[in-house]
C-alpha positions as CSV (number, residue, x, y, z in Angstrom):
1,X,-24.3,58.3,-13.5
2,X,-25.3,54.7,-13.2
3,X,-22.8,52.2,-12.1
4,X,-23.3,48.6,-13.2
5,X,-21.5,45.7,-11.7
6,X,-21.6,42.0,-12.7
7,X,-22.2,39.4,-10.1
8,X,-19.0,37.4,-9.4
9,X,-18.9,34.0,-11.0
10,X,-20.1,31.2,-8.7
11,X,-17.6,28.3,-8.4
12,X,-19.1,25.2,-10.1
13,X,-19.4,21.9,-8.2
14,X,-19.9,18.5,-9.8
15,X,-21.8,15.9,-7.6
16,X,-20.7,12.3,-8.5
17,X,-22.9,9.4,-7.5
18,X,-24.4,6.3,-9.1
19,X,-28.0,7.4,-9.3
20,X,-30.3,10.5,-8.8
21,X,-33.9,11.6,-9.1
22,X,-36.3,10.8,-10.8
23,X,-34.9,7.3,-11.2
24,X,-34.9,6.5,-7.4
25,X,-35.7,8.2,-4.1
26,X,-33.6,7.8,-1.0
27,X,-31.6,9.4,1.7
28,X,-28.3,10.0,-0.2
29,X,-30.3,11.6,-3.1
30,X,-32.1,13.8,-0.7
31,X,-28.8,15.0,0.7
32,X,-27.4,15.8,-2.8
33,X,-30.7,17.6,-3.6
34,X,-30.6,19.6,-0.3
35,X,-26.9,20.6,-0.9
36,X,-27.6,21.8,-4.4
37,X,-30.7,23.8,-3.2
38,X,-29.0,25.3,0.0
39,X,-25.8,26.4,-1.8
40,X,-27.4,27.7,-5.0
41,X,-26.4,31.3,-4.2
42,X,-22.7,30.3,-3.6
43,X,-22.1,27.4,-6.0
44,X,-23.4,26.4,-9.4
45,X,-24.2,22.7,-9.0
46,X,-24.3,19.8,-11.6
47,X,-24.8,16.1,-11.1
48,X,-23.3,13.1,-13.0
49,X,-24.9,9.8,-12.4
50,X,-25.9,6.5,-14.1
51,X,-29.3,5.6,-15.4
52,X,-31.1,2.6,-17.0
53,X,-33.7,5.0,-18.5
54,X,-33.9,5.2,-22.2
55,X,-35.1,8.8,-22.0
56,X,-33.0,11.9,-22.5
57,X,-29.5,11.9,-21.2
58,X,-29.4,15.5,-20.1
59,X,-32.2,16.6,-17.8
60,X,-32.9,19.3,-15.2
61,X,-34.0,18.5,-11.7
62,X,-34.9,21.4,-9.4
63,X,-33.0,23.8,-11.6
64,X,-29.9,21.5,-11.4
65,X,-28.5,20.0,-14.7
66,X,-28.2,16.3,-14.5
67,X,-26.3,14.1,-16.9
68,X,-27.3,10.5,-16.9
69,X,-24.8,8.0,-18.4
70,X,-26.4,4.9,-19.8
71,X,-26.3,1.8,-17.5
72,X,-27.2,-1.7,-18.5
73,X,-28.2,-2.9,-15.0
74,X,-26.5,-3.4,-11.7
75,X,-23.8,-5.9,-10.8
76,X,-23.0,-6.3,-7.1
77,X,-25.0,-3.0,-6.5
78,X,-22.6,-1.3,-8.9
79,X,-24.1,0.2,-12.2
80,X,-22.9,-1.6,-15.3
81,X,-22.0,1.7,-17.1
82,X,-18.7,1.3,-19.0
83,X,-18.6,4.8,-20.4
84,X,-19.2,6.4,-16.9
85,X,-15.4,6.8,-16.2
86,X,-14.9,8.4,-19.5
87,X,-17.7,10.9,-19.1
88,X,-16.5,11.7,-15.6
89,X,-13.0,12.4,-16.9
90,X,-14.5,14.7,-19.5
91,X,-16.6,16.6,-17.0
92,X,-13.9,17.1,-14.5
93,X,-12.3,20.0,-16.4
94,X,-15.6,21.9,-16.6
95,X,-15.9,22.3,-12.8
96,X,-14.1,24.0,-10.0
97,X,-14.8,21.4,-7.3
98,X,-15.7,17.7,-7.4
99,X,-18.0,16.3,-4.7
100,X,-17.9,12.5,-4.6
101,X,-20.7,10.8,-2.7
102,X,-19.1,7.5,-1.4
103,X,-19.1,4.6,-1.7
104,X,-19.0,4.6,-5.5
105,X,-16.1,2.4,-6.8
106,X,-16.7,3.3,-10.5
107,X,-15.7,6.9,-9.6
108,X,-12.8,5.6,-7.3
109,X,-11.3,4.0,-10.5
110,X,-10.9,7.3,-12.1
111,X,-9.4,9.1,-9.1
112,X,-7.1,6.1,-8.2
113,X,-5.3,6.6,-11.6
114,X,-4.8,10.2,-11.0
115,X,-7.3,11.7,-13.3
116,X,-8.6,15.1,-12.4
117,X,-5.7,15.8,-10.0
118,X,-5.9,19.5,-10.9
119,X,-9.3,19.8,-9.4
120,X,-10.1,19.9,-5.6
121,X,-12.1,16.8,-4.4
122,X,-14.4,16.7,-1.4
123,X,-15.7,13.2,-0.4
124,X,-19.1,12.9,1.3
125,X,-18.8,9.6,3.2
126,X,-22.4,8.2,3.4
127,X,-21.6,4.5,4.3
128,X,-18.9,1.9,4.4
129,X,-18.9,-1.2,2.2
130,X,-21.3,-3.5,4.1
131,X,-23.6,-5.4,1.6
132,X,-20.7,-6.9,-0.5
133,X,-18.0,-6.8,2.2
134,X,-16.2,-9.8,0.5
135,X,-15.1,-7.3,-2.2
136,X,-13.4,-5.0,0.3
137,X,-9.9,-6.4,-0.6
138,X,-10.4,-5.0,-4.1
139,X,-12.4,-1.9,-3.4
140,X,-10.7,-0.6,-0.3
141,X,-7.3,0.3,-1.9
142,X,-9.2,2.3,-4.6
143,X,-11.2,4.2,-1.8
144,X,-7.9,4.8,0.1
145,X,-6.4,6.4,-2.9
146,X,-9.5,8.6,-3.3
147,X,-9.5,9.7,0.3
148,X,-5.7,10.4,0.1
149,X,-6.3,12.6,-2.8
150,X,-9.3,14.5,-1.2
151,X,-9.1,17.9,0.3
152,X,-11.8,17.2,2.8
153,X,-14.1,14.3,3.9
154,X,-17.6,15.2,5.1
155,X,-19.4,12.7,7.5
156,X,-22.7,13.2,9.2
157,X,-21.6,12.2,12.7
158,X,-18.5,11.4,14.8
159,X,-19.8,7.8,15.0
160,X,-18.8,7.2,11.4
161,X,-15.2,8.2,12.2
162,X,-15.0,6.2,15.3
163,X,-16.4,3.0,13.8
164,X,-14.8,3.1,10.3
165,X,-11.1,2.0,10.2
166,X,-10.5,3.5,6.8
167,X,-11.7,7.0,7.9
168,X,-9.5,6.8,11.0
169,X,-6.4,6.9,8.7
170,X,-7.6,10.3,7.4
171,X,-9.1,11.7,10.7
172,X,-7.3,15.1,10.0
173,X,-9.3,15.6,6.8
174,X,-12.7,14.6,8.3
175,X,-15.4,17.3,9.0
176,X,-18.5,16.5,10.9
177,X,-21.5,18.3,9.2
178,X,-24.8,16.9,10.6
179,X,-27.6,16.7,8.1
180,X,-30.2,19.5,8.5
181,X,-33.9,19.8,7.9
182,X,-36.3,22.7,7.4
183,X,-38.8,22.0,10.2
184,X,-41.2,24.7,8.9
185,X,-42.5,22.2,6.3
186,X,-43.5,19.9,9.1
187,X,-45.7,22.3,11.0
188,X,-48.5,19.8,11.8
189,X,-51.3,22.3,12.5
190,X,-51.3,23.3,8.7
191,X,-52.1,19.7,7.8
192,X,-55.7,18.6,7.9
193,X,-56.3,14.9,8.7
194,X,-58.1,13.4,5.6
195,X,-58.8,9.7,5.4
196,X,-56.4,9.0,8.3
197,X,-56.4,6.4,11.1
198,X,-57.9,8.2,14.1
199,X,-57.7,5.2,16.5
200,X,-54.3,6.2,17.7
201,X,-52.3,3.1,16.6
202,X,-50.8,4.1,13.2
203,X,-47.1,3.2,12.8
204,X,-45.2,4.6,9.8
205,X,-41.9,3.5,8.2
206,X,-40.2,4.9,5.2
207,X,-37.4,3.9,2.9
208,X,-36.2,1.9,-0.1
209,X,-37.5,-1.6,0.0
210,X,-34.1,-3.3,0.3
211,X,-32.8,-6.0,2.8
212,X,-30.8,-3.8,5.1
213,X,-33.8,-1.6,5.9
214,X,-35.3,-4.5,7.9
215,X,-39.0,-4.1,6.9
216,X,-39.4,-7.8,7.1
217,X,-38.5,-7.6,10.8
218,X,-41.1,-4.7,11.2
219,X,-43.8,-6.9,9.5
220,X,-43.0,-9.8,11.8
221,X,-43.3,-7.5,14.7
222,X,-47.0,-6.9,13.8
223,X,-48.0,-10.5,14.5
224,X,-50.4,-10.8,17.4
225,X,-50.4,-6.9,17.9
226,X,-53.1,-4.4,17.3
227,X,-51.2,-1.5,15.7
228,X,-51.3,-0.8,11.9
229,X,-48.2,-0.4,9.8
230,X,-47.9,1.8,6.7
231,X,-44.6,1.4,4.8
232,X,-43.6,4.1,2.2
233,X,-41.2,3.2,-0.5
234,X,-40.4,1.1,-3.5
235,X,-37.6,-1.5,-4.1
236,X,-36.5,-5.0,-5.1
237,X,-37.9,-6.5,-1.8
238,X,-41.5,-5.6,-2.5
239,X,-42.6,-9.0,-3.9
240,X,-40.9,-10.8,-0.9
241,X,-42.6,-8.4,1.6
242,X,-46.0,-8.8,0.0
243,X,-45.6,-12.6,0.2
244,X,-44.6,-12.3,3.9
245,X,-47.7,-10.1,4.6
246,X,-49.9,-12.8,3.0
247,X,-48.2,-15.7,4.9
248,X,-48.7,-14.0,8.2
249,X,-52.3,-13.0,7.5
250,X,-51.6,-9.2,8.1
251,X,-53.1,-7.9,4.9
252,X,-55.7,-5.8,7.0
253,X,-53.0,-4.1,9.1
254,X,-49.9,-3.9,7.0
255,X,-49.9,-1.7,3.8
256,X,-47.2,-1.0,1.3
257,X,-47.9,2.4,0.0
258,X,-45.2,2.6,-2.7
259,X,-43.6,5.9,-3.6
260,X,-45.3,9.1,-2.6
261,X,-44.4,12.7,-3.3
262,X,-42.8,14.9,-0.7
263,X,-46.0,16.7,0.5
264,X,-47.9,13.4,0.9
265,X,-44.9,11.9,2.9
266,X,-44.7,14.9,5.2
267,X,-48.4,14.6,5.7
268,X,-48.2,11.0,6.7
269,X,-45.3,11.7,9.0
270,X,-47.4,14.3,10.9
271,X,-50.4,12.1,11.0
272,X,-48.7,8.9,12.3
273,X,-48.5,8.0,16.0
274,X,-45.1,6.3,16.0
275,X,-42.3,6.3,13.4
276,X,-40.1,3.2,13.1
277,X,-36.7,2.7,11.4
278,X,-36.0,-1.1,11.7
279,X,-32.6,-1.1,9.9
280,X,-30.5,-4.2,10.5
281,X,-27.0,-3.4,9.2
282,X,-24.5,-0.6,9.4
283,X,-25.4,0.3,5.8
284,X,-27.8,2.6,7.5
285,X,-25.5,5.3,8.7
286,X,-27.7,8.2,9.8
287,X,-31.4,7.7,8.9
288,X,-32.5,10.9,7.3
289,X,-36.1,9.7,7.4
290,X,-36.1,9.5,11.3
291,X,-34.9,13.2,11.3
292,X,-38.0,14.0,9.2
293,X,-40.2,12.1,11.7
294,X,-38.5,14.1,14.6
295,X,-39.3,17.4,12.7
296,X,-42.9,16.3,12.5
297,X,-42.9,15.7,16.3
298,X,-43.1,11.9,16.2
299,X,-41.6,9.5,18.7
300,X,-39.1,7.1,17.0
301,X,-38.3,3.4,17.4
302,X,-34.9,2.7,16.0
303,X,-32.1,0.0,16.3
304,X,-28.9,-0.1,18.1
305,X,-26.5,0.0,15.2
306,X,-22.8,1.1,15.3
307,X,-23.6,4.2,13.4
308,X,-25.3,7.6,13.9
309,X,-28.8,6.1,13.9
310,X,-29.2,5.8,17.7
311,X,-27.4,9.0,18.3
312,X,-29.7,11.1,16.2
313,X,-32.9,10.0,18.0
314,X,-31.6,8.9,21.5
315,X,-32.9,6.1,23.6
316,X,-35.3,7.2,26.3
317,X,-35.4,10.8,25.0
318,X,-36.6,10.9,21.4
319,X,-36.7,7.2,20.7
320,X,-36.8,3.7,22.1
321,X,-33.8,1.8,20.7
322,X,-34.0,-2.0,20.3
323,X,-31.5,-4.6,19.1
324,X,-31.5,-4.9,15.2
325,X,-33.3,-7.9,13.8
326,X,-35.3,-8.6,17.0
327,X,-39.0,-8.6,16.0
328,X,-40.3,-9.3,19.4
329,X,-38.6,-6.4,21.1
330,X,-39.4,-4.1,18.2
331,X,-43.1,-5.0,18.6
332,X,-42.9,-4.5,22.5
333,X,-41.3,-1.0,21.9
334,X,-44.1,0.0,19.5
335,X,-46.8,-1.3,21.8
336,X,-45.2,0.7,24.7
337,X,-45.6,4.0,22.8
338,X,-49.0,3.2,21.4
339,X,-50.4,2.5,24.8
340,X,-49.0,5.6,26.4
341,X,-50.2,8.8,24.7
342,X,-48.6,11.1,27.2
343,X,-45.1,9.4,26.6
344,X,-45.7,9.8,22.9
345,X,-46.5,13.5,23.2
346,X,-43.4,14.1,25.5
347,X,-41.0,12.2,23.2
348,X,-42.4,13.8,20.1
349,X,-41.9,17.3,21.6
350,X,-38.3,16.4,22.5
351,X,-37.8,15.1,19.1
352,X,-38.9,18.3,17.4
353,X,-36.8,20.4,19.7
354,X,-33.8,18.4,18.9
355,X,-34.5,18.6,15.1
356,X,-34.8,22.4,15.5
357,X,-31.6,22.9,17.5
358,X,-29.2,20.2,16.6
359,X,-30.1,19.5,12.9
360,X,-31.2,22.9,11.5
361,X,-31.0,23.6,7.8
362,X,-29.1,26.9,8.3
363,X,-26.3,25.1,10.3
364,X,-26.1,22.3,7.5
365,X,-25.9,25.0,4.8
366,X,-23.1,27.0,6.6
367,X,-21.2,23.8,7.4
368,X,-21.2,22.6,3.8
369,X,-20.4,26.1,2.4
370,X,-17.4,26.4,4.7
371,X,-15.9,23.0,3.6
372,X,-16.5,23.7,-0.1
373,X,-15.0,27.2,0.1
374,X,-12.0,26.0,2.0
375,X,-11.4,23.2,-0.6
376,X,-11.6,25.6,-3.5
377,X,-9.5,28.3,-1.8
378,X,-6.8,25.9,-0.8
379,X,-6.5,24.6,-4.3
380,X,-6.2,28.2,-5.7
381,X,-3.5,29.1,-3.2
382,X,-1.3,26.0,-3.7
383,X,1.9,26.7,-5.6
384,X,1.7,26.0,-9.3
385,X,3.8,23.1,-10.3
386,X,2.1,22.2,-13.5
387,X,4.8,23.9,-15.6
388,X,7.5,21.6,-14.4
389,X,8.0,18.5,-16.6
390,X,6.7,15.4,-14.9
391,X,9.4,13.0,-13.5
392,X,8.9,9.3,-13.5
393,X,10.1,8.4,-10.0
394,X,8.5,5.0,-9.5
395,X,6.1,2.3,-10.6
396,X,3.1,4.4,-9.6
397,X,4.0,7.2,-11.9
398,X,4.7,4.6,-14.7
399,X,1.3,3.1,-14.3
400,X,-0.3,6.6,-14.2
401,X,1.4,7.7,-17.4
402,X,0.5,4.5,-19.1
403,X,-3.1,4.7,-18.1
404,X,-3.3,8.3,-19.3
405,X,-1.8,7.5,-22.7
406,X,-4.2,4.6,-23.1
407,X,-7.2,6.8,-22.3
408,X,-6.0,9.5,-24.7
409,X,-5.5,6.8,-27.4
410,X,-9.2,5.7,-27.1
411,X,-10.6,9.2,-27.1
412,X,-8.6,10.3,-30.2
413,X,-9.4,7.0,-32.1
414,X,-13.2,7.7,-31.8
415,X,-13.2,11.5,-31.5
416,X,-15.8,11.8,-34.4
417,X,-17.5,8.5,-34.1
418,X,-21.2,8.2,-33.3
419,X,-20.9,5.0,-31.2
420,X,-17.3,5.5,-30.2
421,X,-15.7,2.2,-28.8
422,X,-19.1,0.6,-28.9
423,X,-18.6,-0.1,-32.6
424,X,-16.2,-3.0,-31.2
425,X,-19.2,-4.1,-29.0
426,X,-21.4,-4.3,-32.0
427,X,-18.7,-6.2,-33.9
428,X,-18.3,-8.6,-31.0
429,X,-22.1,-9.2,-30.9
430,X,-22.1,-10.1,-34.6
431,X,-19.2,-12.4,-34.2
432,X,-20.7,-14.2,-31.2
433,X,-24.0,-14.5,-33.0
434,X,-22.5,-16.0,-36.1
435,X,-20.1,-18.4,-34.1
436,X,-22.9,-19.4,-31.9
437,X,-25.1,-20.3,-34.8
438,X,-22.3,-22.3,-36.5
439,X,-21.3,-24.1,-33.3
440,X,-25.0,-24.8,-32.5
441,X,-25.3,-26.6,-35.8
442,X,-22.1,-28.6,-35.2
443,X,-23.1,-29.8,-31.8
444,X,-26.1,-30.8,-29.8
445,X,-25.6,-28.2,-27.1
446,X,-28.2,-25.5,-26.6
447,X,-26.9,-22.6,-28.5
448,X,-28.7,-19.9,-26.4
449,X,-27.3,-21.4,-23.2
450,X,-23.8,-21.2,-24.5
451,X,-23.9,-17.7,-25.8
452,X,-22.9,-15.9,-22.5
453,X,-19.7,-18.1,-22.1
454,X,-18.9,-17.9,-25.8
455,X,-19.1,-14.1,-25.7
456,X,-17.0,-13.9,-22.5
457,X,-14.4,-16.3,-24.0
458,X,-14.2,-14.4,-27.2
459,X,-13.8,-11.1,-25.2
460,X,-11.0,-12.6,-23.1
461,X,-9.3,-14.0,-26.2
462,X,-9.6,-10.7,-28.1
463,X,-8.0,-9.0,-25.1
464,X,-5.1,-11.4,-24.9
465,X,-4.5,-11.4,-28.7
466,X,-4.6,-7.6,-29.0
467,X,-2.4,-7.0,-26.0
468,X,0.4,-9.3,-27.4
469,X,0.1,-8.0,-30.9
470,X,0.1,-4.3,-29.9
471,X,3.2,-5.0,-27.7
472,X,5.2,-6.2,-30.7
473,X,5.1,-2.8,-32.3
474,X,4.6,-0.5,-29.2
475,X,8.3,0.4,-28.7
476,X,9.0,1.1,-32.4
477,X,5.8,3.3,-32.5
478,X,7.0,5.3,-29.5
479,X,10.6,5.6,-30.5
480,X,10.8,9.4,-30.3
481,X,9.3,9.5,-26.7
482,X,11.8,6.8,-25.6
483,X,14.8,8.5,-27.1
484,X,14.0,12.2,-26.7
485,X,12.0,12.2,-23.5
486,X,13.8,9.4,-21.8
487,X,10.6,7.7,-20.8
488,X,10.9,4.1,-19.5
489,X,10.0,1.7,-22.4
490,X,7.9,-0.4,-20.0
491,X,5.3,2.5,-20.0
492,X,4.4,1.8,-23.6
493,X,4.1,-2.0,-23.1
494,X,1.8,-1.3,-20.1
495,X,-0.1,1.2,-22.2
496,X,-1.0,-1.7,-24.6
497,X,-2.6,-3.6,-21.7
498,X,-4.5,-0.6,-20.4
499,X,-5.8,0.4,-23.9
500,X,-7.0,-3.2,-24.6
501,X,-8.5,-3.4,-21.2
502,X,-10.6,-0.3,-21.9
503,X,-11.7,-1.8,-25.2
504,X,-12.4,-5.2,-23.4
505,X,-14.7,-3.3,-21.0
506,X,-16.8,-2.1,-24.0
507,X,-16.8,-5.6,-25.4
508,X,-17.8,-6.9,-22.1
509,X,-21.3,-5.4,-22.5
510,X,-22.1,-8.2,-24.9
511,X,-21.6,-11.1,-22.4
512,X,-23.1,-9.0,-19.6
513,X,-26.3,-8.4,-21.5
514,X,-26.5,-12.1,-22.6
515,X,-25.8,-13.2,-19.0
516,X,-28.6,-11.0,-17.7
517,X,-31.0,-12.3,-20.3
518,X,-30.1,-16.0,-20.7
519,X,-28.4,-17.1,-17.5
520,X,-29.5,-17.5,-13.8
521,X,-28.0,-14.5,-11.9
522,X,-25.8,-16.3,-9.5
523,X,-23.2,-13.7,-8.4
524,X,-21.3,-16.3,-6.2
525,X,-20.0,-17.9,-9.4
526,X,-18.7,-14.5,-10.7
527,X,-16.9,-13.9,-7.4
528,X,-15.3,-17.4,-7.5
529,X,-14.0,-16.6,-11.0
530,X,-12.3,-13.4,-10.1
531,X,-9.0,-14.9,-8.8
532,X,-8.7,-16.9,-12.0
533,X,-9.4,-13.9,-14.1
534,X,-6.7,-11.9,-12.3
535,X,-4.3,-14.7,-13.1
536,X,-5.4,-14.5,-16.7
537,X,-4.7,-10.8,-16.9
538,X,-1.3,-11.1,-15.0
539,X,-0.2,-13.8,-17.5
540,X,-1.3,-11.7,-20.5
541,X,0.7,-8.7,-19.3
542,X,3.8,-10.7,-18.5
543,X,3.6,-12.4,-21.9
544,X,3.2,-9.1,-23.7
545,X,6.1,-7.7,-21.8
546,X,8.4,-10.5,-22.9
547,X,7.2,-10.8,-26.4
548,X,7.0,-7.1,-27.0
549,X,10.6,-6.6,-26.0
550,X,11.8,-9.6,-27.9
551,X,9.9,-8.6,-31.1
552,X,11.5,-5.2,-30.8
553,X,15.1,-6.7,-30.6
554,X,14.5,-9.3,-33.2
555,X,12.1,-7.9,-35.8
556,X,11.6,-11.1,-37.6
557,X,9.6,-12.6,-34.6
558,X,6.6,-10.5,-35.1
559,X,5.0,-12.5,-38.1
560,X,6.0,-15.7,-36.1
561,X,4.1,-14.5,-33.2
562,X,1.0,-13.6,-35.2
563,X,1.0,-17.1,-36.8
564,X,1.4,-18.7,-33.5
565,X,-1.5,-16.8,-31.9
566,X,-3.8,-17.9,-34.8
567,X,-2.8,-21.5,-34.4
568,X,-3.2,-21.2,-30.5
569,X,-6.8,-19.9,-31.0
570,X,-7.7,-22.8,-33.3
571,X,-6.1,-25.3,-30.9
572,X,-7.6,-23.8,-27.7
573,X,-11.1,-24.3,-26.1
574,X,-12.1,-20.8,-26.8
575,X,-15.1,-21.3,-29.1
576,X,-15.4,-25.1,-29.1
577,X,-17.9,-26.6,-26.7
578,X,-17.1,-29.3,-24.2
579,X,-18.8,-32.0,-26.3
580,X,-16.4,-31.2,-29.2
581,X,-13.2,-31.4,-27.3
582,X,-11.1,-34.5,-26.2
583,X,-9.8,-33.1,-22.9
584,X,-7.3,-36.1,-22.8
585,X,-5.6,-35.3,-26.0
586,X,-1.9,-34.2,-25.8
587,X,-2.7,-30.8,-27.4
588,X,-5.3,-29.9,-24.8
589,X,-3.2,-31.1,-21.9
590,X,0.0,-29.3,-22.9
591,X,-1.7,-26.2,-24.4
592,X,-1.2,-23.4,-21.8
593,X,-4.2,-21.6,-23.0
594,X,-6.5,-24.6,-22.1
595,X,-5.5,-24.1,-18.4
596,X,-5.4,-20.3,-18.5
597,X,-9.1,-20.3,-19.6
598,X,-10.1,-23.1,-17.3
599,X,-9.0,-21.3,-14.1
600,X,-11.8,-18.7,-14.5
601,X,-14.3,-20.3,-16.9
602,X,-14.9,-23.4,-14.7
603,X,-15.9,-21.6,-11.5
604,X,-17.9,-19.1,-13.5
605,X,-19.9,-22.1,-15.0
606,X,-20.4,-23.5,-11.4
607,X,-17.8,-26.3,-11.9
608,X,-14.5,-27.1,-10.1
609,X,-11.1,-26.3,-11.4
610,X,-8.9,-29.2,-12.1
611,X,-5.8,-29.0,-9.7
612,X,-3.6,-29.7,-12.7
613,X,-4.9,-26.5,-14.4
614,X,-4.0,-24.5,-11.3
615,X,-0.5,-25.9,-10.9
616,X,0.1,-25.4,-14.7
617,X,-1.0,-21.7,-14.6
618,X,1.1,-21.0,-11.4
619,X,4.2,-22.5,-12.9
620,X,3.5,-20.6,-16.2
621,X,3.1,-17.3,-14.3
622,X,6.3,-17.9,-12.3
623,X,8.2,-18.5,-15.5
624,X,6.7,-15.4,-17.0
625,X,7.5,-13.3,-14.0
626,X,11.1,-14.5,-14.1
627,X,11.3,-13.8,-17.9
628,X,9.7,-10.3,-17.3
629,X,12.4,-9.4,-14.6
630,X,15.1,-10.4,-17.1
631,X,13.3,-8.4,-19.8
632,X,13.1,-5.2,-17.6
633,X,16.8,-5.4,-17.1
634,X,17.5,-5.5,-20.9
635,X,14.8,-2.9,-21.7
636,X,17.3,-0.3,-20.6
637,X,18.9,-0.8,-24.0
638,X,15.7,-0.4,-25.9
639,X,16.7,3.0,-27.2
640,X,19.4,1.4,-29.2
641,X,17.1,-1.2,-30.6
642,X,14.8,1.3,-32.2
């Protein structure tokens, strides 16, 4: 008799990040690839990322399915992929475990609103917000919500916990799992030296060509020295680095090799004399490439960052550590090793030994597997509470329910649509093109130069107009839920704001594309406009709350509100150019929308906000808040109005 048994189903894990192979090569991507490969017998892996590539959306990389959500570029290092949150929400239900590789604020938005709460989440903390630290006030609350919801947080070294205040709040969830490397692939006797510098002065560096890697410091360190530098990698800094090499006259000793395949990179690691990692900021948290150099038996020169970098290759043992950004001391450290072959040999042997013992691939695999297993098991053993009806206990629950209803509205509205909500983006593009053409004929202004601001103004107006009009019928349309389920009426007014915000994000693709094509990319203006934009959104919600409740109580107000909004559009500087407006007119000075648009459009255009506009908007917001508080008191009677 033959007994047949099926293999037990492997739990599936979804890796969430902003980019993946083959669009880019980097340390975080290598970690994701190694996790998928090392855990393939225990977990079925999949990857969800963004991509600017126009090629197929679904691909397979090293036997791992990868879904690439369309991105229209990068804004503040974040992919402009408005459909990513929706795709993430759809994918969550298909997997047993979610692995978020942080920082990635686009995914934090999804988790902050409570989506996917029925799936365990593990956060891989790769780095803190360093490059755009000015946005921390907005991003950190989202990240805190994500970490609070996570079952476990994986870091590569204790230094990240010690030096990151946000992680210290969740120290009980943190698990230290050092990255691992398979040293067998770096067995240097197997590699024959072809076309290699045999003069004993080859310095190798590797990484994306971005500012925090400090390759400009390394190039300056080569001035008046005799060693040669080969740099592996591609990135946005390449033109600047090439220009620096020319200006310093180092073209014969400094080479930018571009991207190379894994086997070629390993070969160059083994054939170099010294490996240098000149990173200048704490965005470099571990330095996986220096671990590869250690596996190849190369001595390292690294920098004294407040991360794991100087703890992986230690000063005086496997490395010489210098202050970040100091080209002179970096050059001295390299010369010290170049001129002392015995010290290079001794430190290289120590480096390989440390890679074998402290950062082995089996230890990395076992550590990851243990954390993943515990997260899945803990989720399965938690008492089931899904059958209990949800109770709205506070504002957070109110916001969460409103966001979920808004998301559901958008999904069902476009369930069989080919383009989905992007039909609205197409419509917006047509409207902007027609209006821009008409206004260009009516004024002497450059039509193309005005298109990005016109598109953004139309997107903002459409958001305000739609939120207010939706709110006037929201309570009547949700009468059964308010009466039968006793849900707070404010949920359905807030739902209007969330729903139209989702549509506005899709419409925002039009001004974003126009801005990338037609305008100089000055992100400082965008940051300066954020406070005014938040005031605009706050006033819009407060206005919709007051008018929505009032129109429910007094039904005759709805057509009056519609007519008033139409007149307000025509009397406001939404589409009219500056040359066509008399800013001193009584209509312009007394029109609230004039000032509400000015507080974010003026800084976005590089101008200064009129103090009168700031005062006007703050007074209007204060009055709206007061009216909203009164409205919330009377909303308790909404069940009798409908």
